[in-house]
C-alpha positions in Angstrom: -1.1 -13.9 21.3 1.0 -15.4 18.5 1.2 -14.7 14.8 -1.1 -17.6 13.8 -3.9 -16.2 16.1 -3.6 -12.8 14.6 -3.8 -14.2 11.1 -6.8 -16.2 12.0 -8.5 -13.1 13.3 -7.5 -11.2 10.2 -9.1 -13.9 8.0 -12.2 -14.2 10.1 -13.0 -10.4 10.2 -11.5 -9.0 7.0 -11.0 -12.0 4.7 -7.3 -11.4 4.2 -4.7 -14.2 4.5 -1.7 -12.0 5.3 -0.9 -8.7 6.9 0.6 -5.8 4.9 3.9 -4.3 5.9 4.1 -3.3 9.6 0.4 -4.1 10.4 1.1 -7.3 12.3 3.8 -5.7 14.5 1.6 -2.7 15.3 -1.4 -4.8 16.2 0.6 -7.1 18.4 2.1 -4.1 20.3 -1.3 -2.5 20.8 -2.8 -5.7 22.1 -0.1 -5.6 24.8 -1.7 -2.3 26.0 1.4 -0.3 24.9 1.5 3.2 23.3 2.3 3.2 19.6 3.1 5.9 17.0 2.4 4.7 13.4 3.6 6.6 10.3 2.2 4.8 7.3 1.5 6.2 3.9 -1.9 6.5 2.4 -3.0 3.1 1.1 -0.7 1.3 3.5 -3.5 -0.1 5.6 -3.4 2.3 8.7 -7.0 1.8 9.6 -6.6 -2.0 10.1 -4.0 -1.3 12.7 -6.7 -0.2 15.2 -9.8 -1.8 13.6 -8.6 -5.4 14.1 -7.4 -5.0 17.8 -10.7 -3.3 18.6 -12.7 -6.2 17.2 -10.5 -8.7 19.1 -10.7 -7.0 22.6 -13.3 -6.4 25.3 -14.6 -2.9 25.5 -14.9 0.0 23.0 -12.0 1.7 21.1 -12.4 5.4 20.7 -11.2 6.7 17.3 -10.6 10.4 17.0 -11.1 11.5 13.5 -11.2 15.1 11.9 -14.0 14.7 9.4 -17.5 13.4 9.6 -17.2 12.0 6.0 -14.1 10.0 7.1 -16.0 8.6 10.1 -19.0 7.7 8.0 -16.9 5.8 5.5 -15.1 3.8 8.2 -18.3 2.9 10.0 -19.9 1.7 6.7 -16.8 -0.4 6.0 -16.8 -2.1 9.5 -20.6 -2.7 9.4 -20.0 -4.3 6.0 -17.8 -7.1 7.5 -20.2 -7.8 10.4 -23.7 -9.0 10.8 -24.1 -6.6 13.8 -24.9 -3.0 12.8 -24.0 -1.7 16.3 -20.4 -2.9 16.0 -19.3 0.6 14.9 -20.9 4.0 15.6 -20.2 7.7 15.0 -20.8 10.1 17.9 -21.1 13.7 16.7 -23.2 16.8 16.8 -25.4 15.6 13.9 -27.1 12.9 16.0 -30.4 13.5 17.7 -31.1 12.4 21.3 -32.6 9.0 20.4 -29.6 8.2 18.2 -27.2 9.2 20.9 -29.0 6.9 23.4 -28.8 4.0 21.0 -25.0 4.5 20.6 -24.6 4.6 24.4 -26.8 1.6 24.9 -24.7 -0.5 22.4 -21.5 0.6 24.1 -22.9 -0.4 27.6 -24.0 -3.8 26.2 -20.5 -4.6 24.7 -21.8 -4.5 21.1 -19.8 -1.5 19.9 -16.2 -2.2 19.3 -15.3 1.1 17.5 -16.6 4.5 18.3 -15.6 7.4 15.9 -15.7 10.8 17.5 -14.5 14.3 16.6 -12.3 16.1 19.2 -15.1 18.5 19.9 -17.6 15.7 20.8 -15.0 14.0 22.9 -14.5 17.1 25.1 -18.3 17.5 26.0 -18.8 17.1 29.7 -21.7 14.6 29.4 -19.6 12.4 27.1 -16.6 12.4 29.4 -18.9 11.4 32.3 -20.3 8.6 30.2 -16.8 7.3 29.2 -15.8 7.1 32.8 -18.5 4.4 33.3 -17.6 2.1 30.4 -14.6 -0.1 29.4 -12.4 1.8 26.9 -10.0 -0.6 25.2 -7.7 2.2 23.7 -7.7 5.6 22.1 -6.7 5.9 18.4 -5.8 9.3 17.1 -6.2 9.1 13.3 -4.7 11.8 11.1 -2.4 12.7 14.0 -0.6 15.4 12.0 -3.6 17.6 12.8 -1.9 18.0 16.3 1.2 19.7 14.9 1.5 23.4 13.8 4.2 22.1 11.4 1.7 19.7 9.9 -0.1 20.4 6.7 -3.6 20.3 8.3 -3.2 21.8 11.8 -6.4 21.7 14.0 -6.1 23.6 17.3 -8.8 21.4 19.0 -6.6 18.4 18.5 -4.0 19.8 20.9 -6.4 19.2 23.9 -6.7 15.4 23.5 -4.3 14.5 26.2 -6.0 16.7 28.9 -9.4 15.2 27.8 -8.1 11.7 28.1 -6.8 12.3 31.7 -10.4 13.1 32.8 -11.5 9.5 31.9 -9.8 8.2 35.1 -8.5 5.1 33.3 -5.1 4.1 32.0 -5.8 3.9 28.3 -3.2 3.0 25.7 -2.8 5.5 22.8 -2.1 4.7 19.2 -1.4 7.8 17.0 -1.5 7.4 13.2 -0.6 9.6 10.3 0.2 9.2 6.6 2.7 12.1 6.5 5.1 13.2 9.1 8.5 14.9 8.8 10.8 14.4 11.8 9.6 17.8 13.2 5.9 16.9 13.0 6.6 13.5 14.5 8.3 15.0 17.6 5.5 17.6 18.0 2.8 14.9 18.0 4.5 12.7 20.6 5.3 15.6 23.0 1.7 16.8 22.8 0.1 13.4 23.5 2.8 12.7 26.1 3.7 9.4 24.5 7.4 10.2 24.0 8.3 6.7 25.0 5.9 5.1 22.5 7.2 2.6 20.1 7.6 4.2 16.6 6.4 2.2 13.6 7.5 3.9 10.4 6.7 2.3 7.0 8.2 3.2 3.7 6.6 6.2 2.1 7.2 4.7 -1.3 4.0 4.2 -3.4 5.5 2.2 -6.3 2.3 2.1 -8.3 2.0 5.9 -8.6 3.4 7.7 -11.6 4.5 11.3 -10.9 4.4 13.9 -13.6 4.7 17.7 -13.8 3.6 19.7 -16.9 3.9 23.4 -17.6 0.7 25.3 -16.8 -0.3 27.4 -19.8 -3.4 29.2 -20.8 -4.6 25.9 -22.3 -4.6 24.1 -19.0 -8.3 23.3 -19.2 -7.9 21.7 -22.6 -4.9 19.7 -21.3 -7.0 18.4 -18.4 -9.9 17.5 -20.7 -7.6 15.7 -23.1 -6.0 13.7 -20.2 -9.4 12.7 -18.7 -10.7 11.6 -22.1 -7.6 9.5 -22.6 -8.6 7.9 -19.2 -12.3 7.7 -19.8 -14.5 6.0 -17.2 -11.7 6.1 -14.6 -12.2 7.8 -11.3 -10.2 10.9 -10.6 -9.8 13.9 -8.4 -8.7 17.4 -9.6 -7.5 19.8 -6.9 -7.8 23.6 -7.3 -6.8 26.3 -4.7 -9.9 28.5 -5.0 -13.6 27.7 -4.8 -14.3 29.9 -7.8 -11.9 27.9 -10.0 -13.5 24.6 -8.7 -16.9 25.7 -9.9 -15.6 27.0 -13.3 -13.6 23.9 -14.1 -16.4 21.5 -13.0 -18.7 23.3 -15.4 -16.2 23.3 -18.2 -15.7 19.5 -17.8 -19.5 18.9 -17.8 -19.9 20.9 -21.0 -17.3 18.7 -22.6 -19.1 15.5 -21.8 -17.2 14.6 -18.6 -19.2 13.4 -15.6 -17.7 15.8 -13.1 -19.0 17.4 -9.8 -17.6 20.2 -7.6 -16.7 20.0 -3.9 -15.7 22.8 -1.6 -16.5 24.2 1.8 -18.7 27.0 0.3 -21.3 24.5 -1.0 -24.2 23.8 1.3 -23.8 20.6 3.4 -26.4 18.6 1.5 -24.7 19.3 -1.9 -21.3 18.4 -0.5 -22.5 15.1 1.0 -24.5 14.3 -2.2 -21.5 15.0 -4.5 -19.2 13.1 -2.4 -21.5 10.1 -2.2 -22.0 10.1 -6.0 -18.2 9.9 -6.4 -17.8 7.1 -3.9 -20.7 5.1 -5.5 -19.3 5.5 -9.0 -22.2 7.7 -10.1 -19.7 10.4 -11.2 -16.2 9.9 -12.6 -14.4 13.1 -11.5 -14.5 15.4 -8.4 -13.1 18.9 -8.8 -12.3 20.0 -5.3 -10.4 22.3 -2.9 -8.3 20.5 -0.3 -11.5 20.4 1.8 -12.2 17.1 0.0 -10.4 13.9 0.5 -8.9 13.6 4.0 -9.4 10.0 4.8 -11.7 9.3 1.8 -11.3 5.7 1.3 -12.0 5.1 -2.4 -9.5 2.6 -3.5 -9.9 2.8 -7.3 -9.0 6.5 -7.9 -6.9 6.3 -11.0 -5.6 9.8 -11.3 -5.1 12.9 -9.1 -4.6 16.2 -11.0 -3.3 19.3 -9.4 -4.6 22.3 -11.4 -2.7 24.5 -8.9 0.5 23.3 -7.2 -0.2 22.7 -3.4 1.4 24.6 -0.5 3.8 21.9 0.7 5.2 18.5 -0.2 3.3 17.0 2.7 0.0 18.3 1.2 1.0 17.0 -2.2 2.0 13.6 -0.9 -1.3 13.3 1.1 -3.4 14.4 -1.9 -1.7 12.3 -4.5 -1.8 9.4 -2.1 -5.6 9.2 -2.8 -4.7 7.5 -6.1 -4.3 3.8 -6.6 -4.9 2.8 -3.0 -5.9 -0.7 -4.2 -2.4 -1.1 -5.7 -3.6 -0.5 -9.2 -2.6 2.3 -11.5 -2.4 5.9 -10.2 -1.3 8.9 -12.3 -0.3 12.0 -10.3 -0.2 14.9 -12.6 0.6 18.5 -11.5 0.4 21.6 -13.6 3.1 24.1 -12.5 3.6 27.8 -13.2 5.7 30.0 -10.9 3.0 32.7 -10.8 0.9 30.3 -8.7 3.7 30.3 -6.1 3.7 34.1 -6.1 0.0 34.1 -5.4 0.5 31.8 -2.4 3.3 34.0 -1.1 0.9 37.0 -1.3 -1.7 35.0 0.8 0.9 34.7 3.5 1.9 38.3 3.8 -0.7 39.2 6.5 0.2 36.3 8.8 2.5 36.3 11.8 6.2 36.3 11.0 6.9 32.8 12.3 4.0 31.4 10.3 5.2 33.2 7.2 8.7 31.7 7.6 7.2 28.2 7.9 5.0 28.8 4.9 7.9 30.1 2.8 10.2 27.2 3.7 7.4 24.7 2.7 6.8 26.5 -0.6 10.5 26.5 -1.5 10.4 22.7 -1.2 7.4 22.3 -3.5 9.0 24.6 -6.1 12.1 22.5 -5.9 10.0 19.3 -6.5 8.3 20.9 -9.6 11.5 22.2 -11.2 13.9 19.3 -10.3 15.3 17.0 -13.0 15.9 14.3 -10.3 13.7 11.4 -9.8 10.5 12.9 -8.3 10.0 9.7 -6.2 13.6 10.0 -4.8 13.0 13.7 -4.1 9.7 13.1 -2.1 11.2 10.2 -0.2 14.3 12.2 0.7 12.0 14.9 2.1 10.5 12.4 4.5 13.9 11.1 5.6 14.0 8.0 3.4 16.7 7.0 1.1 15.8 5.5 -2.3 17.8 3.9 -5.1 16.1 4.2 -8.5 17.9 1.1 -9.8 16.8 -1.3 -7.1 13.8 0.4 -5.5 10.2 -0.4 -6.5 8.7 2.1 -9.0 12.1 3.6 -9.8 11.1 4.3 -13.4 7.6 5.7 -12.5 8.0 9.4 -13.1 8.5 11.7 -16.0 12.1 12.6 -15.1 13.2 9.0 -15.1 11.1 8.1 -18.2 12.6 11.1 -20.1 16.0 11.8 -18.4 17.9 14.9 -19.1 21.6 14.7 -20.1 24.0 14.8 -17.2 27.3 16.8 -17.0 30.2 17.0 -14.6 30.0 19.7 -11.9 32.7 18.7 -9.5 34.4 22.2 -9.4 31.0 24.0 -9.1 29.9 21.8 -6.2 33.2 22.6 -4.5 32.7 26.3 -5.0 29.1 26.0 -3.6 30.2 24.2 -0.4 33.2 26.6 0.1 30.8 29.6 -0.2 28.4 28.1 2.4 31.4 27.6 4.8 32.7 31.1 4.1 29.3 32.6 5.0 29.3 30.5 8.3 26.2 28.5 7.3 24.1 31.6 8.1 22.2 31.7 4.7 19.2 30.1 3.1 19.2 29.1 -0.6 18.3 32.6 -1.9 21.2 34.4 -0.2 23.7 31.6 -1.1 22.8 32.0 -4.8 23.1 35.8 -4.6 26.5 35.5 -3.0 27.7 33.2 -5.8 26.3 35.5 -8.4 27.8 38.6 -6.8 24.4 40.3 -6.0 23.9 42.4 -2.9 20.8 42.8 -0.7 20.3 44.2 2.8 21.1 40.9 4.6 24.3 40.3 2.5 25.5 43.8 3.2 24.8 43.6 6.9 26.9 40.5 7.2 29.6 42.1 4.9 29.4 39.1 2.7 30.1 41.3 -0.4 33.7 41.8 1.0 34.7 38.1 1.0 36.9 36.7 -1.7 34.3 34.2 -3.0 31.6 36.9 -3.6 30.6 36.7 -7.3 32.9 33.7 -8.1 29.9 31.8 -9.6 28.7 34.6 -11.9 29.6 32.6 -15.0 26.5 30.5 -14.3 23.0 31.7 -13.9 20.9 31.6 -10.7 18.8 28.8 -12.2 21.9 26.6 -12.4 22.9 27.2 -8.8 19.4 26.5 -7.5 19.4 23.2 -9.4 22.9 22.3 -7.9 21.7 23.1 -4.4 18.7 20.8 -4.8 20.8 18.0 -6.1 23.4 18.5 -3.4 20.7 18.2 -0.8 19.3 14.9 -2.2 22.9 13.7 -2.7 23.5 14.2 1.1 26.2 16.9 0.8 23.9 19.5 2.3 21.0 19.6 4.7 18.3 22.2 5.2 17.8 23.2 8.9 14.1 23.0 9.6 14.2 24.7 13.0 15.8 27.8 11.4 13.3 27.7 8.4 15.8 26.5 5.8 19.4 27.5 6.6 21.8 25.4 4.5 24.3 23.3 6.5 27.2 21.1 5.2 27.0 17.4 6.2 29.9 15.2 7.0 29.7 13.9 3.4 30.0 17.5 2.2 33.1 18.0 4.3 34.6 14.7 3.0 34.0 15.9 -0.5 35.8 19.2 0.2 38.8 17.4 1.6 38.8 14.9 -1.3 36.7 16.1 -4.3 35.2 13.4 -6.5 33.2 13.3 -9.7 29.6 14.7 -9.3 27.1 14.6 -12.2 24.0 16.7 -12.4 21.3 17.4 -14.9 19.8 20.8 -15.6 16.4 21.5 -14.0 13.2 22.1 -16.0 12.4 25.6 -17.3 9.0 24.4 -18.5 9.2 25.5 -22.0 8.0 22.1 -23.1 7.8 18.7 -21.4 7.1 15.4 -23.1 3.8 14.0 -21.8 3.3 10.4 -21.0 0.4 8.3 -20.0 2.0 5.1 -18.9 1.0 3.4 -15.7 2.3 0.0 -14.6 -0.2 -2.5 -13.3 0.8 -5.4 -11.1 -2.2 -7.5 -11.9 -1.6 -10.9 -13.2 -3.8 -13.2 -15.3 -6.5 -12.4 -17.8 -9.8 -11.3 -16.5 -13.2 -12.5 -17.9 -14.3 -9.0 -18.8 -17.9 -10.0 -19.5 -18.3 -11.5 -16.0 -16.5 -8.4 -14.6 -19.1 -6.1 -16.1 -21.9 -8.2 -14.6 -20.2 -8.3 -11.2 -19.7 -4.5 -11.2 -23.3 -3.9 -12.1 -24.5 -6.3 -9.4 -22.2 -4.6 -6.9 -23.6 -1.2 -7.8 -27.2 -2.5 -7.3 -26.4 -4.1 -3.9 -24.5 -1.0 -2.8 -27.5 1.3 -3.7 -29.9 -1.0 -1.8 -27.7 -1.1 1.2 -26.8 2.6 0.9 -23.0 2.0 1.0 -20.3 2.7 -1.6 -19.7 -0.2 -4.0 -16.2 -0.9 -2.6 -17.8 -1.5 0.8 -19.5 -4.5 -0.7 -16.4 -6.0 -2.4 -13.3 -4.2 -3.6 -12.3 -4.2 -7.2 -9.4 -6.7 -6.7 -11.9 -9.2 -5.1 -14.2 -8.9 -8.2 -11.1 -9.4 -10.4 -10.2 -12.6 -8.5 -13.8 -13.9 -8.9 -13.4 -13.4 -12.7 -10.2 -15.5 -12.6 -11.4 -18.3 -10.2 -15.2 -18.5 -10.7 -16.2 -19.3 -7.0 -19.5 -21.1 -7.0 -20.0 -21.9 -3.3 -19.5 -20.2 0.1 -16.2 -22.0 0.9 -14.7 -20.9 -2.4 -16.0 -17.3 -2.0 -14.4 -17.0 1.5 -11.0 -17.9 -0.1 -11.2 -14.9 -2.4 -8.8 -12.2 -1.2 -10.7 -9.5 0.7 -13.8 -11.7 1.3 -14.2 -12.7 4.9 -17.0 -14.7 6.5 -19.0 -11.5 7.4 -18.9 -10.1 3.9 -19.7 -13.5 2.3 -22.7 -14.0 4.5 -23.9 -10.4 4.0 -23.4 -10.0 0.3 -22.2 -13.3 -1.2 -25.5 -15.0 -2.1 -26.3 -12.8 -5.1 -22.7 -13.0 -6.4 -22.6 -16.8 -6.1 -26.0 -17.1 -7.9 -24.7 -14.8 -10.8 -21.4 -16.7 -11.1 -23.1 -20.1 -11.0 -25.5 -19.2 -13.8 -22.7 -17.5 -15.8 -20.5 -20.6 -15.6 -23.4 -22.8 -16.7 -24.6 -20.5 -19.5 -21.1 -20.2 -21.0 -20.1 -23.8 -20.4 -16.9 -22.7 -18.6 -14.7 -25.6 -17.5 -13.7 -24.8 -13.9 -10.6 -26.6 -12.5 -11.5 -28.1 -9.1 -8.5 -26.4 -7.4 -9.5 -22.9 -8.7 -6.4 -22.5 -10.8 -6.3 -19.1 -12.5 -8.1 -19.2 -15.8 -5.8 -18.3 -18.6 -5.7 -17.8 -22.3 -2.0 -18.3 -22.5 -1.3 -14.8 -21.5 -0.3 -15.2 -17.9 2.7 -12.8 -17.4 2.4 -9.3 -16.1 4.4 -8.1 -19.1 1.9 -9.4 -21.5 -1.0 -8.0 -19.5 0.8 -4.7 -19.4 1.2 -4.7 -23.2 -2.5 -5.5 -23.7 -3.5 -2.6 -21.4 -1.1 -0.2 -23.0 -2.4 -1.0 -26.5 -5.9 -0.6 -25.3 -5.0 2.9 -24.1 -3.6 3.6 -27.6 -0.1 4.4 -26.3 2.6 4.9 -29.0 4.4 1.6 -29.6 7.8 3.3 -29.2 6.7 4.6 -25.7 5.5 1.1 -24.7 8.8 -0.4 -25.8 10.8 2.3 -24.0 8.9 1.9 -20.8 9.9 -1.8 -20.6 13.4 -1.2 -21.8 12.8 -3.1 -25.1 13.7 -2.3 -28.7 10.9 -2.4 -31.3 11.9 -5.9 -32.5 11.5 -7.4 -29.0 8.1 -5.5 -28.6 6.7 -6.9 -31.9 7.8 -10.4 -30.8 6.0 -10.1 -27.5 2.9 -8.8 -29.3 3.0 -11.7 -31.7 3.0 -14.2 -28.8 -0.2 -12.5 -27.5 -2.0 -12.4 -30.9 -0.9 -15.9 -32.0 -2.3 -17.3 -28.7 -5.7 -16.0 -29.7 -6.0 -12.6 -28.1 -6.9 -9.5 -30.1 -4.7 -6.5 -30.1 -6.2 -3.5 -31.8 -3.2 -1.6 -33.2 -5.1 0.4 -35.9 -4.1 3.6 -34.2 -0.4 2.9 -35.0 -1.1 2.0 -38.7 -2.0 5.5 -39.7 1.6 6.6 -39.4 3.0 3.6 -41.3 0.7 3.1 -44.2 -1.7 5.0 -46.5 -5.1 3.6 -47.4 -3.9 2.0 -50.7 -1.0 0.2 -49.0 -3.4 -1.2 -46.3 -5.7 -2.5 -49.1 -2.7 -4.0 -50.9 -1.4 -5.7 -47.7 -4.8 -7.0 -46.8 -5.3 -8.5 -50.3 -1.9 -10.2 -50.0 -2.4 -11.8 -46.6 -6.1 -12.9 -47.3 -4.9 -14.8 -50.3 -1.5 -16.0 -49.3 -0.9 -19.7 -48.5 1.4 -18.7 -45.6 1.9 -15.8 -43.2 5.7 -16.0 -43.8 7.3 -12.6 -43.5 10.1 -13.7 -45.8 7.6 -14.6 -48.6 5.8 -11.3 -48.1 9.0 -9.4 -48.3 10.0 -11.1 -51.5 6.5 -10.6 -53.0 6.6 -6.8 -52.4 10.2 -6.6 -53.6 11.4 -4.5 -50.7 8.5 -1.9 -50.7 7.9 -2.6 -47.0 10.6 -3.5 -44.5 10.4 -6.5 -42.2 9.1 -4.5 -39.1 6.3 -2.9 -41.2 5.2 -6.3 -42.5 5.2 -7.9 -39.0 3.1 -5.0 -37.6 0.6 -5.3 -40.4 0.4 -9.1 -39.9 -0.4 -8.4 -36.2 -3.3 -6.2 -37.3 -4.5 -8.8 -39.8 -4.3 -11.8 -37.4 -6.1 -9.9 -34.7 -9.0 -9.0 -37.0 -9.3 -12.2 -39.1 -8.0 -15.0 -36.9 -9.1 -13.9 -33.4 
């Protein structure tokens, strides 16, 4: 099957014109009946890698999934693109006998293309006997990290999948998929499933639309969270807490403060959990406060922020949880509150566990501490953890974290790096970070004394610097490729070939000091890649209609049409079936199922508002068609300080004002009242208003002369922006 055939199938079933990333290669490989191992970040389109091949082949694909909620979402989505309800089913313990028989009947009759099962259901003898009698196209193991003890969400029942499969008495291709996998987890999964020869597809872990930020966690953390949410009102968000008690408390605090929030944790009864989750998915509540029990595989594309009230147990968990933001490619703010006492709590939780488990847990915790305290690019740090190199200057999203937005001053540490590497060599690479730092500082403990490290000449040679400095240098040397952390030995430091080259020929090495969390600047800037100017009135009508249709069909709103499809409708105004099918994300199935009401609404809207529609559906524009201009409009709407907006785009204030003038003079309002308060008092505003309302010209030169230098040029231009927005637009 060639590329054109695959693209035709993609358009027919899902309404997309092009594949994302590695999707096409994975699908082509699976259609050849070959084993595949797919590592693709959250939001990268993993599900499509098995959904499309299943729809294209004879027989039924079995999808092993860890959570009922995840299965339900996927089934709803697949049914949404087909006129046949039986195309996808769930088989689990919640079904009664009649429902189970219906599922089996649809499979026998070749109607069901995708069957979602939990490992426990798959292992039941009666199900195994049934699967022997039907055509199974392939087995998809979703969230495959559940197989590995080194994964962040290990499930023992997942480790039996291979032995279950062998009982089917058919040669069935396997596709294993995960959103997070370090090299160790990857190896463990392939060994367990016995697919070591499988082709590996590994996508970039970079999510360029996500903005990463860490703030100090103080006694005012609840107030900080409330302030953040109110700055992002009416946006969907998830807040993660470690304990159920804290989830309940925080959810109540948010509700009292006028925020539409609900709790979610394993201690709630099943009905409440499902109800709260559905409300969130259907946009009936803005914020979910949850333990990590919430979210695995939850496909809500328009989550705009993920807040960690408590720092998670590992970078994998953090990556997985933050990955629930901005899955539609839109904005996603990942904000973590960090205090070392939370780490100490987690360490205490591990004290009663077997030694090997404690060692794994401690090694994972050390990495998340390093992430929180580092002054390096947080994106670069995360990607380095997953074995991916990243250049902040050329890579997408290079500026999208607080450390890059507000960089710390760098200083030369060539001699200190040399001393660090020499100390690691002198201690025969037998130590983890803690002991290396103690050796440099000249501090003894039982391990150092047993190795007689206190007797070597380098012991205490780094005592002029504090432990915090050496920790920071080790982290930056790891990311810089001078050192590596040995996973198998729970974090022993080893020198790389680059580190050895440095020792033989030292070169300049700059570092910045890590955060001590006394105070961090806060920022609320998110880049959005959208282009064009949306018809916001139509957008509101479409969102309302989508919500009604979703309620009627008992599916989440995004299962009807995703947000970006609605946005494109507001740009292109489709008024017939052919035009609707050409909207990104709208396939024939969806257009037939849901399109009629949307076309009726758009048709009447176009008529009522006398909108001139180009025949070729060219993007409707008000002269503001660049992403920069859209970004400026959105930032001003969010009332971001003008200096921050300019800084985020690498502009000076003069350039920013010029860009804003282009927008306002083209007829678009920009409400910059919030910035006026710092510039002018009430009397000055009245004075300026009186001048501009009566003046023959908006000339800044004339205004400057009139006021005889009382206001500078920039102030006058900013006030003119305000005036033109209010009076002329």
